[in-house]
C-alpha positions in Angstrom: -34.3 92.0 -34.8 -33.2 89.5 -37.4 -29.6 90.0 -36.4 -30.4 89.2 -32.8 -32.3 86.0 -33.8 -29.4 84.9 -36.0 -26.9 85.5 -33.3 -29.0 83.5 -30.8 -29.2 80.6 -33.3 -25.5 80.7 -33.8 -24.9 80.7 -30.0 -27.3 77.8 -29.5 -25.6 75.8 -32.2 -22.2 76.4 -30.6 -23.4 75.4 -27.2 -25.1 72.2 -28.5 -22.0 71.3 -30.6 -19.6 71.9 -27.7 -21.7 69.7 -25.4 -21.9 66.9 -28.0 -18.1 67.0 -28.5 -17.5 66.9 -24.7 -19.9 64.0 -24.3 -18.2 62.1 -27.1 -14.7 62.5 -25.8 -15.7 62.0 -22.2 -17.7 58.9 -23.1 -14.7 57.5 -25.0 -12.5 58.1 -21.9 -15.0 56.4 -19.6 -15.4 53.5 -22.0 -11.6 53.0 -22.2 -11.4 53.3 -18.4 -14.1 50.5 -18.1 -12.3 48.3 -20.5 -9.1 48.7 -18.6 -10.8 47.9 -15.4 -12.5 44.9 -17.0 -9.2 43.6 -18.3 -7.5 44.1 -15.0 -10.5 42.4 -13.3 -10.2 39.4 -15.7 -6.4 39.2 -15.0 -7.1 39.3 -11.3 -9.7 36.6 -11.6 -7.5 34.4 -13.8 -4.6 34.8 -11.3 -6.9 34.0 -8.4 -8.3 30.9 -10.3 -4.7 29.8 -11.0 -3.7 30.1 -7.4 -6.9 28.3 -6.3 -6.4 25.6 -8.9 -2.8 25.2 -7.7 -4.0 24.8 -4.2 -6.5 22.1 -5.2 -3.9 20.3 -7.2 -1.5 20.2 -4.2 -4.4 19.0 -1.9 -5.5 16.4 -4.4 -1.9 15.2 -4.9 -1.3 15.1 -1.2 -4.5 13.2 -0.6 -3.9 10.8 -3.5 -0.3 10.2 -2.5 -1.4 9.4 1.0 -4.0 7.0 -0.2 -1.6 5.3 -2.5 0.9 4.8 0.3 -1.8 3.3 2.4 -2.5 0.6 -0.1 -0.4 -2.5 -0.2 0.7 -2.9 -3.8 3.4 -5.5 -3.2 4.5 -7.9 -0.6 7.5 -7.3 1.6 7.7 -11.0 2.3 8.3 -13.6 -0.3 7.3 -17.2 0.2 9.0 -20.0 -1.8 7.2 -23.4 -1.8 8.9 -26.6 -3.0 7.8 -30.2 -2.9 10.4 -33.0 -2.5 8.6 -36.4 -2.4 6.0 -36.0 0.4 7.8 -33.1 2.1 6.8 -29.5 1.4 9.3 -26.8 2.3 8.3 -23.2 2.7 11.1 -20.6 2.8 10.3 -17.0 3.8 12.6 -14.1 2.8 12.4 -10.3 2.9 12.9 -7.9 0.0 16.7 -8.2 0.5 16.5 -11.9 0.3 17.3 -12.4 4.0 15.4 -15.0 6.0 12.2 -13.6 7.4 11.7 -15.0 10.9 9.5 -12.4 12.6 6.0 -14.0 12.7 3.1 -13.7 15.1 1.1 -16.7 16.3 -2.2 -16.7 14.4 -4.8 -19.0 15.7 -2.3 -21.1 17.6 0.1 -21.5 14.7 2.9 -19.5 13.1 1.8 -20.8 9.7 -1.3 -22.2 8.0 -0.7 -23.8 4.6 -3.7 -24.3 2.4 -3.3 -26.6 -0.6 -6.0 -26.9 -3.2 -6.1 -28.9 -6.3 -6.6 -27.2 -9.6 -10.0 -29.0 -10.1 -11.0 -27.6 -6.7 -11.7 -31.2 -5.4 -8.8 -31.6 -3.0 -8.5 -29.4 0.1 -5.8 -29.7 2.7 -5.2 -27.4 5.7 -1.7 -28.1 6.9 0.5 -26.6 9.7 4.2 -26.6 8.8 6.7 -26.7 11.6 9.6 -24.3 11.8 13.0 -26.0 11.2 15.2 -23.0 11.0 15.0 -19.2 10.5 12.4 -18.5 7.9 12.1 -22.2 6.9 9.1 -24.5 7.6 8.3 -28.0 6.5 5.1 -30.1 6.3 4.2 -33.6 5.1 1.9 -33.3 2.1 0.4 -36.6 0.9 -0.7 -35.5 -2.6 -1.8 -37.5 -5.6 -0.5 -36.7 -9.0 -1.8 -33.4 -10.3 -1.6 -29.6 -10.2 -2.1 -27.7 -7.0 -2.0 -24.2 -5.7 -0.5 -23.6 -2.2 -1.4 -20.5 -0.1 1.0 -19.6 2.8 -1.1 -18.0 5.4 1.1 -16.1 7.9 1.0 -12.9 9.9 4.4 -11.0 9.9 5.1 -8.9 12.9 6.2 -5.8 11.0 6.3 -6.3 7.2 3.5 -6.2 4.7 2.4 -9.5 3.3 0.3 -10.4 0.3 -0.9 -14.0 0.2 -0.5 -15.2 -3.4 -0.9 -18.7 -4.9 2.1 -20.9 -5.4 1.9 -23.7 -8.0 2.8 -27.2 -6.9 3.2 -29.9 -9.5 3.0 -33.6 -8.4 4.1 -36.3 -10.8 4.1 -36.0 -14.6 1.1 -33.6 -14.6 1.3 -31.1 -17.5 1.9 -27.8 -15.7 1.2 -25.7 -18.8 -2.3 -27.1 -19.5 -5.3 -25.1 -18.5 -7.1 -27.4 -16.1 -9.0 -24.8 -14.1 -12.6 -25.7 -13.7 -15.6 -23.5 -14.2 -17.9 -23.8 -11.3 -21.7 -23.9 -11.7 -24.1 -22.2 -9.2 -25.4 -24.5 -6.6 -28.7 -24.4 -4.7 -28.0 -27.3 -2.3 -26.8 -25.7 1.0 -26.9 -28.9 3.1 -23.9 -31.2 3.2 -23.6 -34.5 5.0 -20.3 -36.2 6.2 -20.6 -39.3 8.3 -23.1 -38.7 11.1 -23.0 -34.9 10.7 -25.2 -32.5 8.7 -24.2 -28.9 8.1 -26.5 -26.4 6.4 -25.2 -23.0 5.2 -27.3 -19.8 5.2 -26.0 -16.9 3.2 -27.6 -13.4 3.8 -26.5 -11.9 0.5 -24.4 -12.5 -2.6 -23.1 -9.0 -3.2 -19.6 -7.4 -3.5 -21.1 -4.2 -2.0 -21.3 -5.4 1.6 -19.9 -8.2 3.8 -21.4 -11.6 3.2 -22.6 -13.3 6.4 -22.2 -17.1 6.4 -24.2 -18.9 9.1 -23.9 -22.6 9.7 -26.3 -25.0 11.4 -24.6 -28.1 12.6 -26.6 -31.3 13.4 -25.1 -34.4 15.0 -22.5 -32.7 17.3 -21.5 -29.4 18.8 -18.5 -27.8 17.2 -15.4 -28.0 19.4 -12.6 -25.5 19.7 -10.4 -25.9 16.7 -7.2 -23.7 16.5 -8.7 -21.2 18.9 -12.1 -20.9 17.2 -15.4 -22.7 16.5 -14.4 -23.2 13.0 -12.5 -21.9 9.9 -13.8 -20.9 6.5 -11.5 -20.8 3.5 -12.7 -19.4 0.2 -11.1 -19.2 -3.3 -12.4 -18.1 -6.6 -12.6 -20.6 -9.4 -9.3 -19.4 -10.9 -7.5 -20.0 -7.6 -6.3 -16.4 -7.7 -8.2 -14.9 -4.7 -7.8 -16.4 -1.2 -10.0 -15.6 1.8 -9.5 -17.1 5.3 -12.0 -16.0 7.9 -12.9 -17.0 11.5 -16.2 -16.8 13.2 -17.6 -13.9 15.1 -17.3 -13.9 18.9 -20.1 -16.0 20.4 -21.4 -19.5 20.6 -22.6 -19.8 17.0 -20.5 -20.5 13.9 -21.2 -17.3 12.0 -18.6 -15.9 9.7 -18.3 -12.7 7.6 -16.4 -12.5 4.3 -15.8 -9.7 1.9 -15.5 -10.4 -1.9 -13.7 -7.9 -4.1 -15.2 -9.1 -7.3 -18.2 -10.9 -8.6 -17.9 -14.5 -9.9 -17.9 -18.1 -8.8 -16.2 -19.2 -5.5 -15.8 -22.4 -3.6 -15.5 -22.5 0.2 -14.7 -25.1 2.8 -16.1 -24.8 6.2 -14.0 -26.6 8.8 -15.4 -27.8 12.0 -14.0 -30.2 14.7 -16.8 -32.6 15.6 -16.3 -35.4 18.2 -12.5 -34.9 18.0 -12.1 -35.0 14.2 -11.9 -32.1 11.7 -14.3 -32.1 8.7 -14.3 -29.8 5.7 -17.7 -29.1 4.2 -17.6 -27.7 0.6 -20.0 -25.2 -0.9 -20.1 -23.2 -4.1 -21.2 -19.5 -4.1 -22.0 -17.1 -6.9 -21.2 -13.6 -5.9 -23.1 -11.0 -8.0 -22.7 -7.2 -8.5 
């Protein structure tokens, strides 16, 4: 009896030990198999992420490249402005220094020349006449001082950036910093002769278009260069130039977009009883 019990115990121990050994080795194999699958899964995920990242990089590069090409970073037309006595000569050339002679008529003229004094007190809107291919001249009766000239043209095919061109008259020190610093104004009604013009501004933000509405008393605005009026705007440093025309309709209402906040001066030009007047205003554009 004792021998039978002992044999049974030995058999039971052998069975339990064998099962434990099997479980250990089988578990080790399964664990190694899972680790291998996990590593392969990680490699597949990494490869997939690299491919997806590469695709995004190509898309972003393509989109950014397209946007970059759509922006005008430099002008394909160069304007040279020179003053000899009272005659101002404007010469237009392309990037290869050839005469640029392909212009569209813009508000009844091929060229509008805006000349503004450095102290922002003198404003002249001239219309140079073409004398040869790419060359225009205009009479400019300017007193001694420093000015900036803006050549406003519309080339038929080439890109054009309107930039300021310094003009020195007399012995004025061209290296001195004579730019003024404008102060905000709250007076929106201006009087010249028998005419009163009041400006209404709907907002002073760079985030949306600024609507400029004018109420004119004393006369009805007449057609001037194909419009009811013209508005020219510059910042106080004479770096930014804006030239806008009124909306279609019977009222002198304009829209302008400002790219940065700061102080600006504008001149609203209207033809009243056969004569052109420029009414000046100061705006502060905020964020």
